[in-house]
C-alpha positions as CSV (number, residue, x, y, z in Angstrom):
1,M,0.0,0.0,0.0
2,P,1.5,3.4,-0.9
3,E,2.7,5.5,2.0
4,G,2.1,9.1,2.7
5,D,5.1,10.3,0.7
6,T,4.0,8.5,-2.5
7,V,0.4,9.9,-2.2
8,W,1.8,13.4,-1.6
9,Q,4.0,13.1,-4.8
10,T,1.0,11.8,-6.8
11,A,-1.1,14.7,-5.7
12,R,1.6,17.2,-6.7
13,R,1.8,15.6,-10.2
14,L,-2.0,15.7,-10.6
15,H,-2.2,19.3,-9.3
16,A,0.5,20.4,-11.7
17,A,-1.2,18.8,-14.6
18,L,-4.9,19.7,-13.9
19,A,-5.3,22.6,-11.5
20,G,-6.6,25.8,-13.0
21,Q,-7.6,24.3,-16.3
22,P,-11.0,23.3,-17.7
23,L,-11.6,19.6,-18.2
24,T,-11.9,18.5,-21.8
25,R,-12.6,14.9,-20.8
26,F,-14.1,13.4,-17.7
27,D,-14.7,9.6,-17.7
28,L,-15.3,7.5,-14.6
29,R,-15.4,3.8,-15.4
30,V,-17.2,2.6,-12.3
31,P,-20.9,1.8,-12.5
32,R,-22.1,4.2,-9.9
33,F,-20.6,7.3,-11.6
34,A,-20.3,6.2,-15.2
35,T,-22.8,8.8,-16.4
36,A,-21.1,11.7,-14.6
37,D,-19.8,14.4,-17.0
38,L,-17.9,17.4,-15.6
39,T,-16.4,18.4,-19.0
40,G,-16.0,22.1,-19.1
41,R,-15.5,22.6,-15.3
42,T,-12.2,23.7,-13.9
43,V,-10.1,21.6,-11.6
44,L,-9.4,23.8,-8.5
45,D,-6.8,21.7,-6.7
46,V,-5.6,18.2,-6.0
47,T,-4.9,17.7,-2.3
48,P,-3.5,14.6,-0.4
49,R,-5.1,13.7,3.0
50,G,-3.1,10.9,4.5
51,K,-3.3,8.2,1.9
52,H,-6.4,9.7,0.2
53,L,-6.5,11.9,-2.8
54,L,-9.0,14.7,-3.2
55,A,-9.4,16.4,-6.6
56,R,-11.7,19.4,-6.1
57,I,-13.6,20.6,-9.1
58,E,-15.6,23.7,-9.9
59,G,-19.2,23.5,-8.7
60,G,-18.5,22.1,-5.3
61,L,-17.6,18.6,-6.3
62,T,-14.6,16.4,-5.2
63,L,-13.3,13.3,-6.9
64,H,-12.0,11.0,-4.0
65,S,-9.7,8.2,-4.7
66,H,-7.5,5.8,-2.7
67,L,-4.7,3.7,-4.1
68,R,-4.8,0.8,-1.6
69,M,-2.4,-1.9,-2.7
70,D,-1.7,-1.3,-6.4
71,G,-3.8,1.6,-7.6
72,S,-2.0,4.4,-9.4
73,W,-2.5,7.7,-11.3
74,K,-0.4,8.4,-14.3
75,V,-0.1,11.8,-16.1
76,Y,0.5,11.9,-19.9
77,A,1.0,14.7,-22.3
78,S,-1.7,15.3,-24.9
79,G,-1.3,12.6,-27.6
80,E,1.1,10.5,-25.5
81,R,0.5,6.8,-25.4
82,W,-0.9,5.5,-22.1
83,L,1.4,2.8,-20.7
84,G,0.2,2.4,-17.1
85,G,-1.7,-0.8,-17.8
86,P,-4.3,-2.5,-20.0
87,A,-7.4,-0.6,-20.9
88,H,-9.7,-2.7,-18.7
89,Q,-7.7,-1.5,-15.6
90,I,-8.5,2.1,-16.2
91,R,-11.0,3.5,-13.7
92,A,-10.8,7.3,-14.4
93,V,-9.7,9.7,-17.1
94,L,-9.4,13.4,-16.5
95,G,-8.2,15.4,-19.5
96,T,-7.3,19.0,-20.2
97,A,-6.0,20.6,-23.4
98,E,-2.4,19.7,-22.5
99,S,-2.5,16.7,-20.2
100,T,-4.4,13.6,-19.3
101,A,-4.5,12.0,-15.9
102,V,-5.4,8.3,-16.0
103,G,-6.3,6.3,-12.8
104,Y,-5.5,2.6,-12.9
105,R,-6.8,-0.2,-10.6
106,L,-8.4,2.4,-8.2
107,P,-10.3,0.4,-5.6
108,V,-11.8,3.5,-4.1
109,L,-13.2,6.1,-6.5
110,E,-16.2,8.3,-5.8
111,L,-17.6,11.7,-6.7
112,L,-19.0,13.6,-3.7
113,R,-19.8,17.1,-2.7
114,T,-16.8,19.0,-1.4
115,S,-18.8,19.9,1.7
116,D,-19.0,16.2,2.4
117,E,-15.3,15.4,2.3
118,E,-15.2,14.8,6.1
119,R,-17.3,11.8,5.5
120,V,-14.4,10.0,3.8
121,V,-11.4,11.6,5.6
122,G,-12.8,12.9,8.8
123,H,-11.7,9.8,10.8
124,L,-8.1,10.4,10.0
125,G,-5.6,11.7,12.6
126,P,-3.3,14.6,11.9
127,D,-1.6,14.3,8.5
128,L,2.2,14.0,8.7
129,L,2.6,15.9,5.5
130,G,-0.5,18.1,5.7
131,P,-1.3,21.6,6.9
132,D,-3.3,20.2,9.8
133,W,-0.2,18.5,11.3
134,D,-0.4,18.6,15.1
135,P,2.2,16.5,16.9
136,A,0.6,16.9,20.3
137,T,-2.7,15.4,19.0
138,A,-0.9,12.6,17.2
139,L,1.0,11.7,20.3
140,R,-2.1,11.8,22.4
141,N,-3.8,9.5,19.9
142,L,-0.9,7.0,19.9
143,L,-0.8,6.8,23.7
144,A,-4.6,6.4,24.1
145,D,-4.0,2.6,24.2
146,P,-0.6,2.2,25.9
147,A,-0.7,-1.6,25.7
148,R,-0.9,-1.5,21.9
149,S,2.3,-2.4,20.0
150,I,4.1,0.5,18.3
151,G,3.7,-1.1,14.9
152,E,0.0,-1.4,15.2
153,A,-0.4,2.1,16.6
154,L,1.6,3.6,13.8
155,L,-0.4,1.9,11.0
156,D,-3.7,3.1,12.5
157,Q,-4.6,6.1,10.4
158,R,-6.9,7.4,13.1
159,N,-3.8,8.1,15.2
160,L,-1.8,9.9,12.6
161,A,-2.1,9.7,8.8
162,G,0.5,8.7,6.3
163,V,2.6,5.9,7.8
164,G,2.5,2.6,6.0
165,N,4.3,-0.7,6.5
166,I,7.7,0.6,5.2
167,F,7.8,3.6,7.5
168,K,6.6,1.6,10.4
169,S,9.8,-0.4,10.3
170,E,11.9,2.7,9.6
171,T,10.4,4.7,12.4
172,C,10.9,1.9,14.9
173,F,14.5,1.7,13.9
174,L,15.1,5.4,14.5
175,V,13.7,5.2,18.0
176,R,15.6,2.0,18.7
177,A,12.5,-0.1,19.6
178,T,11.0,-3.2,18.0
179,P,7.6,-2.9,16.4
180,W,6.1,-5.2,19.1
181,L,7.0,-3.1,22.0
182,P,3.9,-1.7,23.8
183,I,3.8,2.0,23.0
184,G,3.3,2.9,26.6
185,E,6.8,1.3,27.4
186,L,8.7,3.5,24.9
187,P,10.8,6.1,26.7
188,S,10.2,9.6,25.5
189,P,7.4,8.5,23.1
190,E,7.3,12.0,21.5
191,R,10.4,10.7,19.6
192,L,8.2,8.4,17.7
193,V,6.1,11.3,16.2
194,R,9.3,13.3,15.4
195,A,10.9,10.3,13.7
196,A,7.8,9.5,11.5
197,K,7.6,13.2,10.5
198,K,11.3,13.3,9.6
199,L,11.1,10.2,7.5
200,L,8.1,11.2,5.4
201,E,9.4,14.8,4.9
202,A,12.8,13.5,3.8
203,N,11.3,11.1,1.3
204,R,8.5,13.1,-0.2
205,E,10.9,15.0,-2.4
206,R,12.8,11.9,-3.6
207,P,11.8,10.4,-7.0
208,G,9.5,7.4,-6.8
209,G,11.2,4.1,-5.8
210,S,14.3,5.8,-4.5
211,R,13.6,6.0,-0.8
212,R,16.6,6.0,1.5
213,L,15.8,3.1,3.9
214,Y,17.7,1.8,6.9
215,V,16.1,-1.6,7.5
216,Y,13.0,-2.2,5.3
217,G,13.7,-4.9,2.7
218,R,17.2,-5.4,4.0
219,A,16.9,-8.8,5.7
220,G,20.2,-10.4,6.3
221,R,22.2,-7.3,5.4
222,P,24.2,-5.4,8.0
223,C,22.5,-2.8,10.1
224,P,23.7,0.7,9.1
225,R,24.2,1.5,12.8
226,C,25.9,-1.5,14.3
227,G,26.5,-4.0,11.5
228,A,24.3,-6.8,12.9
229,P,22.2,-8.7,10.3
230,I,18.8,-7.2,9.9
231,R,15.9,-9.6,10.7
232,V,12.4,-9.9,9.2
233,A,9.2,-11.4,10.6
234,D,5.5,-10.9,10.2
235,Q,3.3,-8.6,12.2
236,D,-0.4,-8.7,11.4
237,E,0.5,-10.6,8.2
238,R,2.9,-7.9,7.0
239,P,6.7,-8.1,6.9
240,V,8.5,-6.0,9.4
241,Y,12.2,-5.5,9.6
242,W,14.4,-4.6,12.6
243,C,17.9,-4.8,14.1
244,P,18.1,-7.4,16.9
245,V,21.0,-5.4,18.5
246,C,20.0,-1.8,18.1
247,Q,16.3,-2.1,18.8
248,S,15.0,-3.2,22.2
249,G,11.7,-4.9,23.0
250,P,9.9,-8.2,22.2
251,T,10.3,-9.8,18.8
252,S,6.8,-11.2,18.3
């Protein structure tokens, strides 16, 4: 599932391609909204909210999408061949005179009133990369259940929005705790919030696929801090990576 930095990058690309321009094509290939036609209306902005994308369109409407595991948005120049996947995987096409944004394999795609956005994103905690970021609220949310593991608490988007499985492992590495440690046992837990913020901000400007990672995906390779082999196991059916020497706490 894409992390907050990837969604932020996607929103920036879509905003640059669409915002301020009237739509010359609007095609939603999902049964519920297949007849919707917003051709001629201007795209006002494209905003990320945690792992959600909100494309606001003239007339008080918002196109809400979520990438989940393998959804994506691709932007093509006018006349450029679409190479993001076969035609049957296309769920949305938004075109302007110069660019076309194509949404592939989008599991969540809906058109709603902009005034109703809270219905789809109102449950989210403070967005690590958003203007609403509030570290005190994020920390309070995380500590509301002190017996919960750090890994589970970080992935709960109601606590803070934007951390996925990759940055769960990376954040735990930075605070020197295993993902299974109860969050209430972490010394100076505010470090967790600062580390997550630091990681997403550092990676949002990096080109896709070029994240600078410490432990994720590095099983068996030396820890960049102490040289011990990185280990991997499952937590809630997702792989988690950690250093058995640098990070303290339970390992299951």
